[in-house]
GUDRENNU-647551 format. One record per residue (C-alpha): residue number from 1; x, y, z. Coordinates in Angstrom, 3 decimals. Each point is the difference from the previous one (the first is absolute). Layout:
+------+----------+----------+----------+
! doba !     east !    north !       up !
+------+----------+----------+----------+
!  NUM !        X !        Y !        Z !
...
+------+----------+----------+----------+
end
This chain:
+------+----------+----------+----------+
! doba !     east !    north !       up !
+------+----------+----------+----------+
!    1 !   75.362 !  287.341 !  236.240 !
!    2 !    1.398 !   -0.855 !    3.435 !
!    3 !   -1.821 !    2.919 !    1.648 !
!    4 !   -3.251 !   -0.992 !   -1.675 !
!    5 !    0.311 !   -3.574 !    1.270 !
!    6 !    0.789 !    1.163 !    3.547 !
!    7 !   -2.954 !    2.410 !    0.046 !
!    8 !   -2.372 !   -2.673 !   -1.302 !
!    9 !    1.207 !   -2.438 !    2.701 !
!   10 !   -0.625 !    2.621 !    2.699 !
!   11 !   -3.693 !    0.272 !   -0.819 !
!   12 !   -0.849 !   -3.015 !    2.149 !
!   13 !    0.940 !   -1.098 !    3.500 !
!   14 !    1.057 !   -3.376 !    1.384 !
!   15 !   -3.587 !   -0.585 !    1.087 !
!   16 !   -1.093 !    0.160 !   -3.643 !
!   17 !    1.849 !   -3.216 !   -0.869 !
!   18 !   -2.468 !   -2.608 !   -1.263 !
!   19 !   -0.260 !   -2.917 !    2.443 !
!   20 !   -0.463 !   -2.744 !   -2.604 !
!   21 !    2.325 !   -0.822 !   -2.904 !
!   22 !   -2.809 !   -0.284 !   -2.516 !
!   23 !   -1.073 !    3.632 !    0.594 !
!   24 !    3.489 !    1.519 !   -0.221 !
!   25 !    1.532 !    0.606 !   -3.387 !
!   26 !    3.612 !    0.668 !   -0.858 !
!   27 !    0.707 !    3.553 !   -1.138 !
!   28 !    0.742 !    0.483 !   -3.676 !
!   29 !    3.516 !    0.905 !   -1.101 !
!   30 !    1.154 !    1.959 !   -3.014 !
!   31 !    0.987 !   -2.783 !   -2.382 !
!   32 !    3.299 !    0.475 !   -1.819 !
!   33 !    1.478 !   -1.417 !   -3.189 !
!   34 !    2.999 !   -2.257 !    0.682 !
!   35 !    2.477 !   -0.315 !   -2.866 !
!   36 !    3.148 !   -2.095 !   -0.375 !
!   37 !    2.087 !    1.119 !   -2.962 !
!   38 !    2.759 !   -2.441 !   -1.052 !
!   39 !    0.858 !   -0.723 !    3.652 !
!   40 !    3.160 !   -1.994 !    0.624 !
!   41 !    1.432 !   -1.398 !    3.220 !
!   42 !    3.371 !   -1.688 !    0.162 !
!   43 !    1.412 !   -1.989 !    2.936 !
!   44 !    3.618 !   -0.627 !   -0.948 !
!   45 !   -0.086 !   -2.145 !   -3.146 !
!   46 !   -3.696 !   -0.863 !    0.384 !
!   47 !   -2.725 !    2.082 !   -1.625 !
!   48 !   -3.060 !   -0.063 !    2.279 !
!   49 !   -1.861 !    2.318 !   -2.396 !
!   50 !    0.974 !    0.331 !   -3.654 !
!   51 !   -1.556 !    3.163 !   -1.435 !
!   52 !   -3.557 !   -0.599 !    1.204 !
!   53 !   -2.759 !    2.429 !   -1.058 !
!   54 !   -3.519 !   -0.047 !    1.463 !
!   55 !   -2.717 !    2.649 !    0.290 !
!   56 !   -2.706 !   -0.339 !    2.689 !
!   57 !   -3.012 !    2.279 !   -0.393 !
!   58 !   -1.459 !    2.027 !    2.910 !
!   59 !   -2.155 !   -2.271 !    2.169 !
!   60 !    1.037 !   -3.168 !   -1.854 !
!   61 !    0.972 !   -3.189 !    1.850 !
!   62 !    2.878 !   -1.853 !   -1.662 !
!   63 !    1.366 !   -3.319 !    1.257 !
!   64 !    3.637 !   -0.871 !   -0.643 !
!   65 !    0.122 !   -3.751 !   -0.573 !
!   66 !    2.968 !   -2.264 !   -0.476 !
!   67 !    2.294 !   -2.558 !    1.634 !
!   68 !    2.286 !    0.791 !    2.920 !
!   69 !    3.029 !    2.055 !   -1.010 !
!   70 !   -1.547 !    1.500 !   -3.145 !
!   71 !    0.251 !    3.601 !    1.283 !
!   72 !   -3.531 !    0.653 !    1.312 !
!   73 !    0.987 !    1.146 !    3.491 !
!   74 !    2.959 !    1.969 !   -1.359 !
!   75 !   -2.364 !    1.994 !   -2.217 !
!   76 !   -2.324 !    0.635 !    2.936 !
!   77 !    2.877 !    1.148 !    2.231 !
!   78 !    1.195 !    2.378 !   -2.703 !
!   79 !   -3.506 !    1.468 !   -0.266 !
!   80 !   -0.088 !    0.446 !    3.783 !
!   81 !    3.425 !    1.664 !    0.122 !
!   82 !    1.640 !   -2.766 !    2.035 !
!   83 !    2.280 !   -0.857 !   -2.925 !
!   84 !    1.585 !    2.283 !   -2.595 !
!   85 !   -0.140 !   -1.041 !   -3.661 !
!   86 !    3.228 !   -0.509 !   -1.911 !
!   87 !   -1.588 !    1.603 !   -3.056 !
!   88 !   -3.307 !    1.227 !   -1.384 !
!   89 !   -2.669 !    2.083 !    1.717 !
!   90 !   -2.923 !   -0.337 !    2.406 !
!   91 !   -2.774 !    2.593 !   -0.173 !
!   92 !   -3.013 !    0.581 !    2.243 !
!   93 !   -2.621 !    2.194 !   -1.698 !
!   94 !    2.668 !    0.950 !   -2.556 !
!   95 !    2.302 !    1.242 !    2.761 !
!   96 !    3.389 !   -1.667 !   -0.149 !
!   97 !    0.754 !   -1.633 !    3.358 !
!   98 !    2.942 !   -2.206 !   -0.972 !
!   99 !    2.615 !    0.164 !   -2.771 !
!  100 !    3.730 !    0.495 !   -0.509 !
!  101 !   -0.427 !    3.678 !    0.912 !
!  102 !   -2.950 !   -0.008 !    2.418 !
!  103 !   -1.016 !   -1.867 !    3.144 !
!  104 !   -3.009 !    0.899 !    2.149 !
!  105 !    0.074 !   -1.690 !    3.451 !
!  106 !   -2.771 !   -2.478 !    0.859 !
!  107 !   -1.810 !    2.282 !    2.465 !
!  108 !   -0.491 !    2.659 !   -2.694 !
!  109 !   -1.437 !   -2.243 !   -2.712 !
!  110 !   -3.562 !   -0.421 !    1.291 !
!  111 !    0.454 !   -3.766 !   -0.085 !
!  112 !   -1.407 !   -2.619 !    2.390 !
!  113 !    1.941 !   -3.220 !    0.486 !
!  114 !   -1.197 !   -3.284 !    1.471 !
!  115 !    2.662 !   -2.634 !    0.617 !
!  116 !   -0.294 !   -3.765 !   -0.247 !
!  117 !    0.609 !   -0.453 !    3.752 !
!  118 !   -2.265 !    2.984 !    0.926 !
!  119 !    2.901 !    1.672 !    1.968 !
!  120 !   -2.170 !    1.162 !    2.901 !
!  121 !    1.772 !    1.747 !    2.859 !
!  122 !   -0.181 !   -2.378 !    3.010 !
!  123 !    0.472 !    2.804 !    2.584 !
!  124 !   -2.929 !    2.074 !   -1.323 !
!  125 !   -3.685 !   -0.619 !    0.588 !
!  126 !   -2.207 !   -0.936 !   -2.926 !
!  127 !   -1.344 !    3.557 !   -0.115 !
!  128 !    3.486 !    1.530 !    0.064 !
!  129 !    1.133 !   -2.390 !   -2.746 !
!  130 !   -2.808 !    1.189 !   -2.257 !
!  131 !    0.611 !    3.662 !    0.879 !
!  132 !    3.742 !   -0.269 !   -0.629 !
!  133 !   -0.174 !    1.576 !   -3.457 !
!  134 !   -2.066 !    2.976 !    1.176 !
!  135 !    2.727 !    1.895 !    1.834 !
!  136 !   -0.765 !    3.165 !   -1.990 !
!  137 !   -3.388 !    0.194 !    1.750 !
!  138 !   -0.698 !    1.078 !    3.592 !
!  139 !   -0.227 !   -2.999 !    2.307 !
!  140 !   -3.792 !    0.094 !    0.392 !
!  141 !   -0.553 !    0.252 !   -3.740 !
!  142 !    2.374 !   -2.904 !   -0.571 !
!  143 !   -1.821 !   -2.076 !    2.635 !
!  144 !   -3.333 !    0.732 !   -1.605 !
!  145 !    1.145 !   -1.050 !   -3.462 !
!  146 !    1.724 !   -3.127 !    1.372 !
!  147 !   -3.157 !   -0.968 !    1.896 !
!  148 !   -2.100 !    0.528 !   -3.098 !
!  149 !    2.231 !   -2.329 !   -1.993 !
!  150 !    0.082 !   -2.608 !    2.799 !
!  151 !   -3.780 !    0.105 !   -0.050 !
!  152 !    0.076 !   -0.549 !   -3.760 !
!  153 !    2.010 !   -3.219 !    0.425 !
!  154 !   -2.009 !   -1.130 !    3.035 !
!  155 !    2.722 !    0.280 !    2.668 !
!  156 !   -1.028 !    3.003 !    2.111 !
!  157 !   -0.226 !   -2.112 !    3.162 !
!  158 !    3.706 !   -0.878 !   -0.316 !
!  159 !    1.165 !    3.618 !   -0.124 !
!  160 !    1.799 !   -0.080 !    3.376 !
!  161 !    1.491 !   -3.492 !   -0.483 !
!  162 !    3.365 !   -0.926 !   -1.542 !
!  163 !    0.686 !   -1.853 !   -3.274 !
!  164 !    1.208 !   -3.241 !    1.612 !
!  165 !   -3.516 !   -0.898 !    1.180 !
!  166 !   -1.464 !    0.154 !   -3.504 !
!  167 !   -0.403 !   -2.852 !   -2.479 !
!  168 !    1.711 !    0.130 !   -3.373 !
!  169 !   -3.157 !    1.228 !   -1.704 !
!  170 !   -0.525 !    2.731 !    2.603 !
!  171 !    3.608 !    1.154 !   -0.341 !
!  172 !   -0.513 !    0.164 !   -3.751 !
!  173 !   -3.027 !    2.253 !    0.484 !
!  174 !    1.941 !    2.289 !    2.340 !
!  175 !    2.847 !    0.265 !   -2.513 !
!  176 !   -2.503 !    0.764 !   -2.738 !
!  177 !   -1.681 !    2.662 !    2.141 !
!  178 !    3.374 !    1.605 !    0.809 !
!  179 !    0.966 !    0.139 !   -3.664 !
!  180 !   -3.321 !    1.461 !   -1.157 !
!  181 !   -0.799 !    2.526 !    2.751 !
!  182 !    2.349 !    2.722 !   -1.357 !
!  183 !   -1.972 !   -0.277 !   -3.261 !
!  184 !    2.985 !   -0.661 !   -2.269 !
!  185 !   -0.232 !    0.797 !   -3.692 !
!  186 !    1.828 !   -3.274 !   -0.745 !
!  187 !   -0.329 !   -3.225 !    1.984 !
!  188 !    2.736 !   -2.652 !   -0.249 !
!  189 !   -0.523 !   -3.490 !    1.447 !
!  190 !    2.655 !   -2.735 !    0.142 !
!  191 !   -1.624 !   -3.475 !    0.151 !
!  192 !   -2.407 !    1.180 !    2.723 !
!  193 !   -1.953 !   -3.274 !    0.214 !
!  194 !    2.809 !   -2.555 !   -0.137 !
!  195 !    0.004 !   -0.682 !    3.764 !
!  196 !   -3.739 !   -0.697 !    0.274 !
!  197 !   -1.814 !   -3.309 !   -0.231 !
!  198 !   -2.123 !   -0.618 !   -3.094 !
!  199 !   -3.399 !    0.836 !    1.500 !
!  200 !    1.207 !    3.179 !    1.677 !
!  201 !    1.945 !    1.007 !   -3.095 !
!  202 !   -3.157 !    0.003 !   -2.114 !
!  203 !   -1.946 !    2.197 !    2.410 !
!  204 !    2.919 !    2.419 !    0.469 !
!  205 !    0.441 !    0.323 !   -3.750 !
!  206 !   -3.630 !    1.023 !   -0.323 !
!  207 !    0.280 !    2.457 !    2.904 !
!  208 !    3.201 !    1.497 !   -1.402 !
!  209 !   -1.549 !    0.379 !   -3.440 !
!  210 !   -2.989 !    1.838 !    1.491 !
!  211 !    2.321 !    2.391 !    1.850 !
!  212 !    2.069 !    0.622 !   -3.126 !
!  213 !   -3.155 !    0.863 !   -1.928 !
!  214 !   -1.197 !    2.315 !    2.772 !
!  215 !    3.274 !    1.884 !    0.316 !
!  216 !    0.535 !    0.057 !   -3.781 !
!  217 !    3.763 !   -0.202 !    0.550 !
!  218 !    2.080 !   -1.136 !   -2.934 !
!  219 !    1.188 !   -3.436 !    1.121 !
!  220 !    2.804 !   -2.400 !   -0.882 !
!  221 !   -0.153 !   -3.430 !    1.652 !
!  222 !    2.847 !   -2.519 !   -0.164 !
!  223 !   -1.044 !   -3.659 !   -0.095 !
!  224 !    1.129 !   -3.354 !   -1.359 !
!  225 !   -3.520 !   -1.491 !    0.081 !
!  226 !   -1.765 !    0.262 !   -3.402 !
!  227 !   -3.477 !   -0.425 !    1.510 !
!  228 !    0.672 !    2.817 !    2.477 !
!  229 !    1.140 !    2.258 !   -2.836 !
!  230 !   -3.106 !   -0.859 !   -2.029 !
!  231 !   -2.252 !    0.735 !    2.957 !
!  232 !    1.546 !    3.340 !    1.005 !
!  233 !    1.481 !    1.649 !   -3.066 !
!  234 !   -1.628 !    2.210 !   -2.611 !
!  235 !    3.109 !   -0.979 !   -1.934 !
!  236 !    2.729 !   -2.568 !    0.555 !
!  237 !    3.640 !    0.637 !   -0.874 !
!  238 !    1.886 !   -3.279 !   -0.417 !
!  239 !    3.736 !    0.222 !    0.715 !
!  240 !    2.899 !   -2.326 !   -0.683 !
!  241 !    3.726 !    0.648 !    0.459 !
!  242 !   -0.425 !    3.729 !    0.569 !
!  243 !   -2.161 !    0.737 !   -3.044 !
!  244 !   -3.716 !    0.201 !   -0.753 !
!  245 !   -1.210 !   -3.003 !   -1.978 !
!  246 !   -3.654 !    0.987 !   -0.446 !
!  247 !   -2.529 !    2.420 !    1.466 !
!  248 !   -3.773 !   -0.102 !   -0.267 !
!  249 !   -3.224 !   -0.990 !    1.698 !
!  250 !   -0.410 !   -3.424 !    1.565 !
!  251 !   -2.137 !   -1.068 !   -2.951 !
!  252 !    2.603 !    1.211 !   -2.523 !
!  253 !    2.849 !   -1.865 !    1.666 !
!  254 !   -2.005 !   -3.204 !    0.392 !
!  255 !   -1.438 !   -0.077 !   -3.503 !
!  256 !    2.943 !    1.510 !   -1.901 !
!  257 !    3.292 !   -0.777 !    1.792 !
!  258 !    2.989 !    1.205 !   -2.011 !
!  259 !    2.185 !   -2.999 !    0.775 !
!  260 !    0.299 !   -3.306 !    1.796 !
!  261 !    1.136 !    1.691 !    3.222 !
!  262 !   -3.222 !    2.040 !    0.297 !
!  263 !   -2.146 !   -2.963 !   -1.056 !
!  264 !    1.471 !   -2.080 !    2.824 !
!  265 !   -0.750 !    2.749 !    2.528 !
!  266 !   -3.694 !    0.229 !   -0.809 !
!  267 !   -0.892 !   -3.530 !   -1.062 !
!  268 !    0.629 !   -3.594 !    0.996 !
!  269 !    1.069 !   -1.419 !   -3.324 !
!  270 !    1.143 !   -3.158 !   -1.727 !
!  271 !    3.130 !    0.681 !   -2.054 !
!  272 !    0.625 !   -2.111 !   -3.093 !
!  273 !    3.052 !    0.434 !   -2.299 !
!  274 !   -1.047 !    0.405 !   -3.640 !
!  275 !    1.386 !    1.304 !   -3.309 !
!  276 !   -1.496 !    2.739 !   -2.174 !
!  277 !   -0.921 !   -0.711 !   -3.621 !
!  278 !   -2.000 !    2.372 !   -2.187 !
!  279 !   -0.964 !    2.203 !    2.938 !
!  280 !   -1.503 !   -2.928 !    1.892 !
!  281 !    1.033 !   -2.810 !    2.324 !
!  282 !   -1.149 !   -3.608 !   -0.053 !
!  283 !   -1.269 !   -1.547 !    3.213 !
!  284 !   -1.992 !   -3.072 !    1.011 !
!  285 !   -3.009 !    2.348 !    0.133 !
!  286 !    0.595 !    1.028 !   -3.612 !
!  287 !    1.618 !    2.933 !   -1.785 !
!  288 !    0.073 !    3.237 !    1.990 !
!  289 !    1.024 !    3.552 !   -1.003 !
!  290 !    3.434 !    1.335 !    0.997 !
!  291 !   -0.092 !    3.664 !   -1.045 !
!  292 !    3.266 !    1.911 !   -0.214 !
!  293 !    2.292 !   -3.049 !    0.194 !
!  294 !    2.421 !   -0.895 !   -2.765 !
!  295 !   -0.445 !   -3.186 !   -1.995 !
!  296 !    2.225 !   -2.803 !    1.245 !
!  297 !    0.515 !    1.609 !    3.423 !
!  298 !   -0.546 !   -1.807 !    3.260 !
!  299 !   -2.910 !    1.105 !    2.180 !
!  300 !   -1.906 !   -0.826 !    3.152 !
!  301 !   -3.665 !   -0.884 !   -0.278 !
!  302 !   -1.725 !    1.188 !    3.189 !
!  303 !   -3.323 !   -1.607 !    0.869 !
!  304 !   -1.684 !    1.476 !    3.066 !
!  305 !   -0.999 !   -2.675 !    2.488 !
!  306 !   -3.458 !    1.565 !    0.280 !
!  307 !   -0.303 !   -0.005 !   -3.780 !
!  308 !   -0.082 !   -3.797 !   -0.195 !
!  309 !   -3.348 !   -1.727 !    0.402 !
!  310 !   -0.489 !   -3.601 !    1.124 !
!  311 !   -2.841 !   -2.151 !   -1.241 !
!  312 !   -0.723 !   -3.621 !    0.855 !
!  313 !    1.133 !   -2.368 !   -2.741 !
!  314 !   -2.712 !   -2.390 !   -1.113 !
!  315 !    1.380 !   -3.341 !   -1.220 !
!  316 !   -1.138 !   -0.828 !   -3.473 !
!  317 !   -1.414 !    3.457 !   -0.717 !
!  318 !    1.104 !    1.465 !   -3.337 !
!  319 !    0.674 !    3.605 !   -0.921 !
!  320 !    0.826 !    1.170 !    3.501 !
!  321 !    1.867 !    3.329 !   -0.139 !
!  322 !    3.410 !    0.584 !    1.537 !
!  323 !    2.892 !   -2.192 !    1.046 !
!  324 !   -0.206 !   -3.226 !    1.874 !
!  325 !    1.706 !   -0.091 !    3.408 !
!  326 !    0.152 !   -1.718 !    3.367 !
!  327 !   -0.211 !    1.800 !    3.354 !
!  328 !    3.144 !   -0.740 !    1.993 !
!  329 !   -0.816 !    2.077 !    3.100 !
!  330 !   -2.655 !    2.355 !    1.348 !
!  331 !    0.728 !    2.549 !    2.732 !
!  332 !   -2.929 !    1.788 !    1.641 !
!  333 !    0.818 !    3.707 !    0.561 !
!  334 !   -3.326 !    1.359 !    1.236 !
!  335 !   -1.356 !    2.048 !   -2.896 !
!  336 !    1.774 !   -2.179 !   -2.574 !
!  337 !    1.484 !   -3.433 !   -0.571 !
!  338 !    3.471 !   -0.319 !   -1.512 !
!  339 !    0.210 !   -3.005 !   -2.289 !
!  340 !    3.109 !   -1.575 !   -1.488 !
!  341 !   -0.985 !   -1.655 !   -3.256 !
!  342 !    2.075 !   -2.171 !   -2.327 !
!  343 !   -1.245 !    1.161 !   -3.411 !
!  344 !    0.703 !   -1.590 !   -3.376 !
!  345 !    2.647 !    1.835 !   -2.002 !
!  346 !    1.674 !    1.658 !    3.002 !
!  347 !    3.304 !   -1.179 !    1.458 !
!  348 !   -0.949 !    1.239 !    3.468 !
!  349 !   -3.318 !    0.062 !    1.861 !
!  350 !   -2.141 !    3.131 !   -0.279 !
!  351 !   -1.185 !    1.849 !    3.099 !
!  352 !   -3.662 !    0.979 !   -0.036 !
!  353 !   -1.961 !    2.151 !    2.444 !
!  354 !   -3.731 !   -0.642 !    0.007 !
!  355 !   -3.001 !    0.683 !    2.201 !
!  356 !   -0.453 !   -2.517 !    2.842 !
!  357 !   -3.167 !   -1.315 !   -1.621 !
!  358 !    1.957 !   -1.560 !   -2.870 !
!  359 !    0.316 !   -3.155 !    2.096 !
!  360 !    2.797 !   -1.741 !   -1.890 !
!  361 !    1.970 !   -2.648 !    1.894 !
!  362 !    3.547 !   -1.386 !   -0.407 !
!  363 !    0.056 !   -2.755 !   -2.626 !
!  364 !   -3.073 !    1.327 !   -1.794 !
!  365 !    0.127 !    0.463 !   -3.774 !
!  366 !   -0.886 !    3.511 !   -1.131 !
!  367 !   -0.089 !    2.257 !   -3.030 !
!  368 !    1.898 !    3.316 !    0.060 !
!  369 !   -1.165 !    3.050 !   -1.932 !
!  370 !    1.559 !    3.469 !   -0.010 !
!  371 !   -1.276 !    3.543 !   -0.268 !
!  372 !    2.077 !    1.616 !   -2.805 !
!  373 !   -0.147 !    3.336 !    1.843 !
!  374 !    1.930 !   -1.602 !    2.862 !
!  375 !    2.978 !   -0.951 !   -2.171 !
!  376 !    3.105 !    2.197 !   -0.438 !
!  377 !    3.233 !   -0.479 !   -1.966 !
!  378 !    3.300 !    1.680 !    0.931 !
!  379 !    3.698 !   -0.266 !   -0.808 !
!  380 !    1.737 !   -2.237 !    2.557 !
!  381 !    1.637 !    1.804 !    2.900 !
!  382 !    1.571 !   -1.557 !    3.069 !
!  383 !   -1.585 !    2.476 !    2.439 !
!  384 !   -0.895 !   -0.844 !    3.576 !
!  385 !   -2.618 !    1.979 !    1.931 !
!  386 !    0.869 !   -1.092 !    3.527 !
+------+----------+----------+----------+
end
């Protein structure tokens, strides 16, 4: 395969490099299956990974999501070959690369790695940084491929400059180009957007996603931002305390979270203590189903903030649906307004997110109605996500 890649790269010269990023496309890689089989990692008495199993299909993009310290980066470093697992196996295209009996070094795994801080070499030019992983090629061939990738990310004119002159977003694009240019079968990214401002982060996420689709590399991206995971991942793998809690599409995890921890990650919710009776829970909004929970057990009623509707209360009007409440505060957030509403039957105010056009003001009397599809019931768990 290596000879074929080298021969295909030699078919063009440096002059053939496309001058504009929109006309240059990243070369496709040979996507590999990445498999973690009961992987464990122990640091003294602490288990960073506790028998984690995950299978990532060729060309699939999976985001590892969870709070700091849950084991995301440890799993990524084990896949890259930077760390050795304490137990279990790692396979790339069904080839065992890490286990109790086997360890393939990072440079022989066909894996690309992009660090959180980009890790550019300050003493190398931008072009040499991108070409760093192409040492198996003759210098001219490596230059040509590095120039092609710089063109793809729109930084050809910086090729003879050094990383310190670049902005954070430009450094991110150079790091991405360096990781992709060897055409890795597996691409591993550790919080690659965490150092960027919000506007730049959005555009770089879109650019990165386009490159991942073009190269068709199997990708694993570590993040602690649920929205980022939903935007980038074909699937999301939620981790907590070294284990997988739930895997699935963004829609699956939002609509069908397995527990309170996952619900908190993907939704802004109101949490109300309740008790189960006859497979249901009583609330000020009425009786609601509580499937799978034992009678007499305590539970948490979760009402999504966006699942609560506000309607103006008309004095003297009869038969108005919903609960009566009073707006205590209204915070404008651009595409939404966050209301705090004291509602009858609740010990604490409810938080409501509504479109800016709702126009409710502090002190105004309102009626609250809920969408039953935006209500969840879980066993109580004292789990923090930050």
